[in-house]
MARRO-814152 format. One record per residue: x, y, z of N, C-alpha, C, O, CB in turn; chain; residue number from 1. Coordinates in Angstrom, 3 decimals. Glycine has a CB too. Example, Ala and Ser with C-alpha at 12.3 -4.5 7.8 and 13.67 -1.06 7.14 Angstrom:
REM MARRO-814152
+----------+----------+----------+----------+----------+----------+----------+----------+----------+----------+----------+----------+----------+----------+----------+-------+-----+
:     n.px :     n.py :     n.pz :    ca.px :    ca.py :    ca.pz :     c.px :     c.py :     c.pz :     o.px :     o.py :     o.pz :    cb.px :    cb.py :    cb.pz : chain :   n :
+----------+----------+----------+----------+----------+----------+----------+----------+----------+----------+----------+----------+----------+----------+----------+-------+-----+
:   13.190 :   -5.690 :    7.800 :   12.300 :   -4.500 :    7.800 :   13.200 :   -3.300 :    7.800 :   14.236 :   -3.319 :    8.465 :   11.308 :   -4.473 :    9.046 :     A :   1 :
:   12.850 :   -2.250 :    7.080 :   13.670 :   -1.060 :    7.140 :   12.900 :    0.030 :    7.870 :   13.409 :    1.138 :    8.039 :   14.084 :   -0.598 :    5.725 :     A :   2 :
+----------+----------+----------+----------+----------+----------+----------+----------+----------+----------+----------+----------+----------+----------+----------+-------+-----+
***
This chain:
REM MARRO-814152
+----------+----------+----------+----------+----------+----------+----------+----------+----------+----------+----------+----------+----------+----------+----------+-------+-----+
:     n.px :     n.py :     n.pz :    ca.px :    ca.py :    ca.pz :     c.px :     c.py :     c.pz :     o.px :     o.py :     o.pz :    cb.px :    cb.py :    cb.pz : chain :   n :
+----------+----------+----------+----------+----------+----------+----------+----------+----------+----------+----------+----------+----------+----------+----------+-------+-----+
:  135.336 :  123.239 :  157.857 :  134.647 :  124.517 :  158.227 :  132.937 :  123.524 :  157.256 :  132.601 :  122.887 :  156.258 :  135.689 :  126.538 :  157.290 :     A :   1 :
:  132.303 :  124.291 :  158.967 :  131.206 :  122.761 :  158.935 :  130.019 :  123.229 :  158.334 :  128.999 :  122.547 :  158.437 :  130.680 :  122.001 :  160.599 :     A :   2 :
:  130.009 :  124.398 :  157.665 :  128.710 :  124.330 :  156.965 :  128.931 :  124.427 :  155.429 :  127.998 :  124.952 :  154.821 :  127.753 :  125.492 :  157.463 :     A :   3 :
:  130.156 :  123.954 :  154.579 :  130.480 :  124.487 :  153.453 :  129.964 :  123.370 :  152.439 :  130.011 :  122.153 :  152.619 :  131.990 :  124.865 :  153.413 :     A :   4 :
:  129.734 :  123.684 :  151.931 :  128.944 :  122.812 :  150.843 :  129.799 :  123.224 :  149.317 :  130.113 :  124.243 :  148.701 :  126.997 :  123.338 :  150.805 :     A :   5 :
:  129.984 :  121.149 :  149.120 :  130.640 :  121.186 :  147.983 :  129.731 :  121.822 :  146.847 :  128.597 :  121.357 :  146.728 :  131.107 :  119.826 :  147.688 :     A :   6 :
:  130.214 :  123.047 :  145.837 :  129.442 :  123.228 :  144.502 :  129.715 :  122.460 :  143.311 :  128.900 :  122.093 :  142.464 :  129.580 :  124.493 :  144.070 :     A :   7 :
:  130.342 :  122.359 :  143.330 :  131.122 :  122.002 :  141.659 :  132.630 :  120.890 :  141.442 :  133.036 :  120.607 :  142.570 :  131.787 :  123.771 :  141.019 :     A :   8 :
:  133.430 :  120.288 :  140.444 :  134.730 :  119.600 :  141.039 :  134.646 :  119.958 :  139.521 :  133.718 :  119.986 :  138.712 :  135.030 :  117.894 :  141.960 :     A :   9 :
:  136.431 :  120.307 :  139.437 :  136.864 :  120.453 :  137.555 :  137.701 :  119.657 :  137.889 :  138.336 :  119.664 :  138.944 :  137.501 :  121.968 :  136.576 :     A :  10 :
:  137.767 :  118.952 :  137.070 :  138.439 :  117.318 :  136.370 :  139.331 :  117.840 :  135.241 :  138.703 :  118.059 :  134.205 :  137.050 :  116.029 :  135.528 :     A :  11 :
:  141.116 :  118.183 :  135.173 :  141.508 :  118.586 :  134.376 :  143.173 :  118.285 :  133.643 :  143.933 :  118.529 :  134.581 :  141.143 :  119.584 :  134.780 :     A :  12 :
:  143.861 :  117.958 :  132.667 :  145.039 :  117.906 :  133.015 :  146.107 :  118.033 :  134.205 :  146.781 :  117.077 :  134.586 :  145.191 :  118.409 :  132.450 :     A :  13 :
:  146.173 :  119.153 :  134.676 :  147.106 :  119.018 :  136.086 :  146.248 :  118.580 :  137.033 :  146.761 :  118.839 :  138.122 :  147.814 :  120.400 :  136.680 :     A :  14 :
:  144.916 :  117.901 :  137.215 :  144.948 :  117.226 :  138.331 :  143.140 :  117.674 :  139.075 :  142.323 :  117.111 :  138.346 :  146.528 :  117.791 :  139.265 :     A :  15 :
:  142.880 :  117.952 :  139.480 :  140.787 :  117.988 :  140.237 :  140.771 :  119.588 :  141.204 :  141.607 :  119.986 :  142.016 :  140.292 :  115.971 :  142.096 :     A :  16 :
:  140.305 :  119.829 :  141.033 :  139.706 :  121.770 :  141.810 :  138.065 :  121.612 :  142.421 :  137.029 :  121.357 :  141.808 :  139.490 :  123.487 :  140.010 :     A :  17 :
:  138.200 :  121.761 :  143.245 :  137.440 :  121.409 :  143.416 :  136.696 :  123.151 :  144.441 :  137.427 :  123.975 :  144.991 :  137.794 :  119.888 :  143.884 :     A :  18 :
:  134.785 :  123.232 :  144.373 :  135.146 :  124.232 :  145.111 :  133.564 :  124.591 :  145.422 :  132.481 :  124.496 :  144.843 :  136.180 :  125.351 :  144.366 :     A :  19 :
:  134.192 :  125.160 :  146.953 :  132.863 :  124.624 :  148.159 :  132.439 :  126.040 :  148.457 :  133.178 :  126.956 :  148.816 :  133.425 :  123.622 :  149.913 :     A :  20 :
:  131.198 :  126.081 :  148.264 :  130.692 :  126.781 :  149.168 :  130.542 :  127.502 :  150.609 :  130.067 :  126.922 :  151.586 :  130.277 :  126.443 :  149.054 :     A :  21 :
:  131.076 :  129.038 :  150.622 :  131.213 :  129.148 :  152.902 :  130.253 :  129.720 :  153.297 :  130.675 :  130.835 :  152.992 :  132.545 :  130.208 :  153.876 :     A :  22 :
:  129.203 :  129.942 :  153.767 :  128.837 :  130.562 :  154.591 :  129.092 :  131.734 :  155.287 :  129.767 :  131.372 :  156.250 :  128.801 :  130.011 :  155.025 :     A :  23 :
:  128.892 :  133.237 :  155.360 :  129.788 :  134.591 :  156.218 :  128.341 :  134.983 :  157.020 :  127.453 :  135.728 :  156.604 :  130.642 :  136.289 :  154.926 :     A :  24 :
:  128.391 :  134.259 :  158.269 :  127.629 :  135.471 :  159.096 :  127.711 :  136.638 :  159.655 :  128.635 :  137.073 :  160.341 :  127.319 :  135.241 :  159.838 :     A :  25 :
:  126.817 :  137.104 :  159.383 :  127.060 :  138.667 :  159.636 :  126.598 :  138.874 :  161.194 :  125.882 :  137.956 :  161.595 :  126.059 :  139.732 :  158.488 :     A :  26 :
:  126.905 :  140.024 :  162.257 :  126.695 :  140.261 :  163.739 :  125.021 :  139.824 :  163.906 :  124.385 :  139.051 :  164.622 :  127.081 :  142.058 :  164.205 :     A :  27 :
:  124.652 :  140.997 :  162.580 :  123.359 :  141.376 :  163.012 :  122.336 :  140.462 :  162.253 :  121.192 :  140.786 :  161.931 :  123.114 :  142.915 :  162.754 :     A :  28 :
:  122.933 :  139.307 :  162.035 :  121.696 :  137.842 :  161.375 :  121.998 :  137.648 :  159.882 :  121.719 :  136.703 :  159.144 :  119.630 :  138.306 :  161.411 :     A :  29 :
:  122.590 :  138.705 :  159.658 :  122.344 :  138.662 :  158.053 :  123.670 :  137.422 :  157.329 :  124.755 :  137.140 :  157.838 :  122.630 :  140.652 :  157.322 :     A :  30 :
:  123.191 :  136.996 :  156.278 :  124.318 :  135.642 :  155.348 :  124.228 :  135.933 :  154.108 :  123.224 :  136.281 :  153.485 :  123.870 :  133.852 :  155.371 :     A :  31 :
:  125.706 :  135.735 :  153.599 :  126.263 :  135.685 :  152.322 :  127.241 :  134.959 :  152.287 :  127.827 :  134.470 :  153.252 :  126.590 :  136.765 :  151.822 :     A :  32 :
:  127.596 :  134.783 :  150.632 :  127.942 :  133.163 :  150.365 :  129.587 :  133.479 :  150.090 :  129.617 :  134.470 :  149.361 :  126.940 :  132.272 :  148.746 :     A :  33 :
:  130.424 :  133.203 :  150.270 :  132.168 :  132.659 :  149.756 :  131.718 :  131.692 :  148.720 :  130.778 :  131.016 :  148.302 :  133.364 :  131.684 :  151.150 :     A :  34 :
:  133.633 :  132.223 :  148.474 :  133.768 :  130.190 :  147.287 :  135.233 :  130.108 :  147.822 :  136.004 :  131.065 :  147.902 :  133.742 :  130.135 :  144.595 :     A :  35 :
:  135.496 :  128.828 :  148.173 :  136.816 :  128.669 :  148.226 :  136.822 :  127.733 :  146.703 :  135.858 :  127.030 :  146.400 :  137.393 :  127.914 :  149.800 :     A :  36 :
:  137.698 :  127.819 :  146.083 :  139.002 :  126.974 :  145.538 :  139.951 :  126.055 :  146.190 :  141.021 :  126.522 :  146.581 :  139.843 :  127.787 :  145.107 :     A :  37 :
:  139.608 :  124.404 :  146.409 :  140.931 :  123.595 :  146.686 :  141.405 :  122.906 :  145.515 :  140.672 :  122.418 :  144.654 :  140.763 :  122.528 :  147.786 :     A :  38 :
:  143.092 :  122.882 :  145.521 :  143.548 :  122.350 :  144.290 :  144.838 :  122.219 :  144.729 :  145.662 :  123.133 :  144.774 :  143.339 :  123.160 :  142.988 :     A :  39 :
:  145.101 :  120.491 :  145.220 :  146.184 :  119.891 :  146.011 :  146.547 :  120.780 :  146.928 :  145.982 :  121.841 :  146.664 :  147.332 :  119.482 :  145.277 :     A :  40 :
:  147.237 :  120.874 :  147.912 :  147.099 :  121.594 :  149.259 :  147.021 :  122.609 :  149.557 :  147.398 :  123.062 :  150.638 :  147.735 :  121.492 :  149.911 :     A :  41 :
:  146.220 :  123.552 :  148.155 :  146.012 :  125.304 :  148.365 :  144.666 :  125.590 :  148.206 :  143.891 :  125.242 :  147.315 :  146.817 :  126.329 :  147.230 :     A :  42 :
:  144.519 :  126.177 :  149.056 :  143.086 :  126.912 :  149.155 :  142.719 :  128.980 :  148.428 :  143.307 :  130.002 :  148.781 :  142.899 :  126.839 :  151.174 :     A :  43 :
:  142.162 :  128.906 :  147.924 :  141.470 :  130.750 :  147.998 :  140.440 :  130.677 :  148.099 :  139.629 :  129.756 :  148.001 :  141.523 :  131.840 :  146.849 :     A :  44 :
:  140.360 :  132.365 :  148.454 :  138.338 :  132.010 :  148.640 :  138.330 :  133.112 :  147.538 :  139.201 :  133.536 :  146.778 :  137.087 :  132.511 :  150.643 :     A :  45 :
:  137.302 :  133.350 :  147.697 :  136.304 :  133.934 :  146.241 :  134.932 :  134.896 :  146.597 :  134.072 :  134.444 :  147.354 :  135.543 :  132.375 :  145.313 :     A :  46 :
:  134.791 :  136.293 :  145.977 :  133.750 :  137.007 :  146.558 :  132.552 :  136.245 :  145.303 :  131.390 :  136.112 :  145.684 :  134.070 :  138.992 :  146.607 :     A :  47 :
:  132.717 :  136.042 :  144.661 :  132.107 :  135.754 :  143.427 :  132.062 :  134.158 :  142.619 :  133.027 :  134.010 :  141.869 :  132.797 :  136.710 :  142.603 :     A :  48 :
:  131.305 :  133.222 :  142.656 :  130.784 :  131.563 :  142.389 :  131.823 :  131.903 :  140.917 :  132.936 :  131.422 :  140.704 :  128.451 :  131.046 :  142.132 :     A :  49 :
:  131.150 :  132.751 :  140.144 :  132.252 :  132.766 :  138.570 :  133.344 :  133.285 :  138.911 :  133.970 :  132.878 :  137.932 :  131.809 :  133.714 :  137.169 :     A :  50 :
:  134.029 :  133.798 :  139.438 :  135.688 :  133.922 :  140.149 :  136.423 :  132.623 :  139.885 :  137.455 :  132.325 :  139.283 :  135.713 :  134.133 :  142.004 :     A :  51 :
:  135.347 :  131.859 :  140.675 :  136.161 :  130.786 :  141.992 :  136.132 :  129.890 :  140.780 :  137.161 :  129.280 :  140.493 :  135.195 :  130.108 :  143.838 :     A :  52 :
:  134.720 :  129.713 :  139.818 :  134.963 :  129.224 :  138.482 :  136.364 :  129.310 :  137.931 :  137.326 :  128.589 :  138.197 :  134.120 :  129.912 :  137.611 :     A :  53 :
:  136.270 :  130.554 :  136.934 :  137.119 :  130.575 :  136.005 :  138.823 :  130.497 :  136.952 :  139.608 :  130.439 :  136.006 :  136.712 :  132.021 :  135.026 :     A :  54 :
:  139.479 :  130.476 :  137.941 :  139.860 :  130.198 :  138.782 :  140.194 :  128.783 :  138.384 :  141.172 :  128.401 :  137.740 :  139.137 :  130.553 :  139.734 :     A :  55 :
:  139.166 :  128.048 :  138.906 :  139.624 :  126.224 :  139.704 :  139.069 :  125.496 :  138.120 :  138.713 :  124.317 :  138.109 :  138.162 :  125.417 :  141.797 :     A :  56 :
:  139.050 :  126.299 :  136.895 :  139.255 :  125.874 :  135.711 :  140.873 :  126.079 :  135.469 :  141.260 :  125.106 :  134.822 :  138.295 :  126.610 :  134.745 :     A :  57 :
:  142.089 :  127.085 :  135.779 :  142.662 :  127.483 :  135.222 :  144.197 :  126.517 :  135.908 :  145.381 :  126.364 :  135.609 :  142.311 :  128.959 :  135.213 :     A :  58 :
:  143.132 :  126.017 :  137.067 :  144.204 :  125.152 :  138.181 :  144.760 :  124.106 :  137.439 :  145.867 :  123.647 :  137.160 :  143.459 :  124.403 :  139.587 :     A :  59 :
:  142.885 :  123.786 :  137.102 :  142.569 :  122.312 :  136.657 :  143.564 :  122.139 :  135.231 :  144.585 :  121.470 :  135.070 :  140.671 :  122.089 :  136.288 :     A :  60 :
:  142.942 :  122.881 :  134.447 :  144.025 :  123.697 :  132.915 :  143.062 :  123.143 :  131.762 :  143.346 :  122.599 :  130.695 :  146.205 :  122.873 :  132.559 :     A :  61 :
:  141.538 :  123.540 :  132.471 :  140.271 :  123.453 :  131.293 :  139.920 :  124.847 :  131.299 :  140.052 :  125.629 :  132.241 :  138.784 :  122.403 :  131.667 :     A :  62 :
:  139.332 :  125.145 :  129.837 :  139.064 :  127.045 :  129.899 :  137.713 :  126.198 :  130.634 :  137.314 :  125.045 :  130.471 :  138.799 :  128.516 :  127.909 :     A :  63 :
:  137.189 :  127.379 :  131.555 :  135.687 :  127.489 :  132.005 :  135.198 :  128.838 :  131.932 :  134.037 :  129.092 :  132.251 :  135.456 :  127.014 :  133.449 :     A :  64 :
+----------+----------+----------+----------+----------+----------+----------+----------+----------+----------+----------+----------+----------+----------+----------+-------+-----+
***
């Protein structure tokens, strides 16, 4: 996605997990953000940064 922004990378014994902020546009002109965790070849979307951060830590093998 063109407008995504890297928020952070979490390194651990299992590898590196990345968290991206992905804007979602509303038809009426509003905007919200979702957060994508990338680890290996997998991607997961989350509604909150906190949830994404915890999941990224679990995947990387570190407590966040």
